[in-house]
Wavefront OBJ file of the C-alpha trace (Angstrom):
o trace
v 0.321 69.622 -10.900
v -2.300 67.554 -8.981
v -2.031 67.925 -5.435
v -3.773 65.645 -3.085
v -3.634 64.717 1.239
v -1.851 66.886 3.474
v -0.091 65.968 6.446
v 2.042 67.708 9.010
v 5.026 66.948 10.107
v 4.063 67.463 13.767
v 1.451 69.462 15.496
v 3.340 72.483 14.931
v 5.171 71.775 11.633
v 3.344 71.983 8.266
v 4.653 70.433 5.239
v 5.282 73.372 2.548
v 3.198 71.312 -0.153
v 2.890 74.164 -2.538
v 6.489 74.656 -2.865
v 7.210 70.795 -2.954
v 4.550 70.787 -5.793
v 6.294 73.214 -7.705
v 9.544 71.795 -7.313
v 8.119 68.686 -8.458
v 6.864 70.711 -11.537
v 9.960 72.034 -12.243
v 12.101 68.717 -11.885
v 9.458 67.128 -14.202
v 9.765 70.115 -16.889
v 13.523 69.786 -16.774
v 13.283 66.320 -17.323
v 11.536 66.804 -20.550
v 7.227 66.648 -19.358
v 5.173 68.533 -21.932
v 3.462 71.532 -20.870
v 0.172 70.454 -19.085
v 1.288 66.859 -17.929
v -0.069 66.012 -14.819
v 1.381 64.665 -11.645
v 0.275 64.027 -8.202
v 2.281 64.784 -5.071
v 0.521 62.867 -2.124
v 1.805 63.443 1.341
v 1.103 60.123 3.297
v 1.649 58.592 6.906
v 4.236 55.815 7.945
v 1.614 53.162 7.788
v 0.272 54.002 4.574
v 3.409 54.252 2.748
v 4.767 50.719 4.239
v 1.566 49.348 2.675
v 2.196 50.717 -0.481
v 5.535 49.451 -0.352
v 4.291 46.019 0.505
v 1.378 46.221 -2.098
v 3.201 47.455 -5.180
v 7.047 46.624 -4.544
v 7.088 43.477 -2.507
v 8.779 45.493 0.326
v 9.478 44.183 3.939
v 6.596 46.715 5.276
v 8.371 49.054 7.111
v 8.015 52.724 6.163
v 10.157 54.866 3.585
v 10.483 58.119 2.790
v 9.115 58.202 -0.785
v 7.679 56.064 -3.601
v 7.287 56.730 -7.150
v 4.474 55.212 -9.615
v 5.177 56.068 -13.275
v 2.338 56.460 -15.739
v 3.283 57.654 -18.663
v 6.700 59.297 -17.799
v 7.878 62.117 -19.478
v 7.547 61.524 -23.301
v 6.032 64.300 -25.215
v 2.653 62.509 -25.423
v 2.544 62.233 -21.591
v -1.052 63.315 -19.863
v -0.214 61.594 -16.629
v 3.165 61.678 -15.556
v 2.746 59.473 -12.604
v 2.437 59.783 -8.769
v 4.582 60.573 -5.959
v 4.082 59.297 -2.408
v 5.960 61.178 0.243
v 6.159 60.379 3.973
v 6.898 63.603 5.960
v 7.471 61.663 9.093
v 10.213 59.458 7.855
v 11.741 62.610 5.600
v 12.128 64.636 9.188
v 13.581 61.462 10.983
v 16.063 61.003 8.562
v 16.853 64.369 7.879
v 19.713 65.251 10.510
v 21.862 62.744 9.106
v 21.142 63.157 5.368
v 20.238 66.384 3.721
v 20.697 68.161 7.345
v 17.130 69.790 7.559
v 13.302 69.004 7.133
v 12.890 71.132 4.030
v 16.039 70.013 2.218
v 14.894 66.601 2.888
v 11.701 67.137 1.817
v 13.024 68.873 -2.005
v 15.547 66.147 -2.226
v 13.170 63.402 -2.111
v 10.829 65.448 -4.396
v 13.442 65.904 -6.978
v 14.143 61.974 -6.005
v 10.975 60.871 -6.952
v 10.266 63.188 -9.816
v 13.421 61.661 -11.456
v 11.817 58.231 -11.207
v 8.834 59.295 -12.817
v 10.973 60.635 -15.712
v 12.434 56.917 -15.813
v 15.657 57.202 -14.232
v 16.593 54.599 -11.489
v 19.700 53.540 -9.224
v 19.600 49.965 -9.187
v 23.047 49.384 -10.869
v 26.268 51.555 -9.998
v 26.384 53.597 -13.048
v 22.774 54.245 -12.768
v 22.980 55.423 -9.397
v 26.058 57.619 -9.882
v 23.704 59.103 -12.925
v 20.985 59.694 -10.895
v 22.328 61.143 -8.058
v 24.586 63.585 -10.445
v 21.460 64.614 -11.859
v 19.333 64.769 -8.515
v 22.489 66.876 -6.971
v 22.162 69.300 -10.373
v 18.225 69.583 -9.756
v 18.169 70.339 -6.435
v 20.944 72.864 -6.241
v 19.437 74.689 -9.626
v 15.250 74.629 -8.652
v 15.774 74.542 -5.006
v 19.373 75.670 -3.495
v 22.062 73.431 -1.836
v 21.053 71.800 1.214
v 22.437 72.002 4.568
v 24.567 68.704 4.077
v 25.594 66.627 1.180
v 23.465 63.583 1.058
v 25.430 61.974 -1.713
v 28.422 62.038 0.431
v 27.853 58.914 2.300
v 26.389 57.104 -0.832
v 28.504 54.115 -2.092
v 29.107 54.328 -5.923
l 1 2 3 4 5 6 7 8 9 10 11 12 13 14 15 16 17 18 19 20 21 22 23 24 25 26 27 28 29 30 31 32 33 34 35 36 37 38 39 40 41 42 43 44 45 46 47 48 49 50 51 52 53 54 55 56 57 58 59 60 61 62 63 64 65 66 67 68 69 70 71 72 73 74 75 76 77 78 79 80 81 82 83 84 85 86 87 88 89 90 91 92 93 94 95 96 97 98 99 100 101 102 103 104 105 106 107 108 109 110 111 112 113 114 115 116 117 118 119 120 121 122 123 124 125 126 127 128 129 130 131 132 133 134 135 136 137 138 139 140 141 142 143 144 145 146 147 148 149 150 151 152 153 154 155 156
């Protein structure tokens, strides 16, 4: 696992980058990534993630919480699975109404980003249900249950 960049949520709150990188590794292994395959987890500020969203996803320019860029995916010959960009500031802002705590929100977003690297999506209803079921399973198994149920308010 390659780790790039670093960010604090605020002056007093560092991001637990090593734990998040380890979680991403476990998610990718659970999804079938071969041993030795690499992925990057980069922590970015809101302006950077908004710029990346516009550049790569034709987004509206507002910041988002996580973006994933698959490269080889998780097939057995994968060398570089892909890149996950995570914005801790956005995660911290949405945490109270989503996963409940900042740490839980960051972990959820790492699982979410890892599932996108593994080829999962949530564009349609059935895909969304399948992805959120797997997200819940992996988060609970590999990290623990979040303080709040982030899937409870999601449309099916």
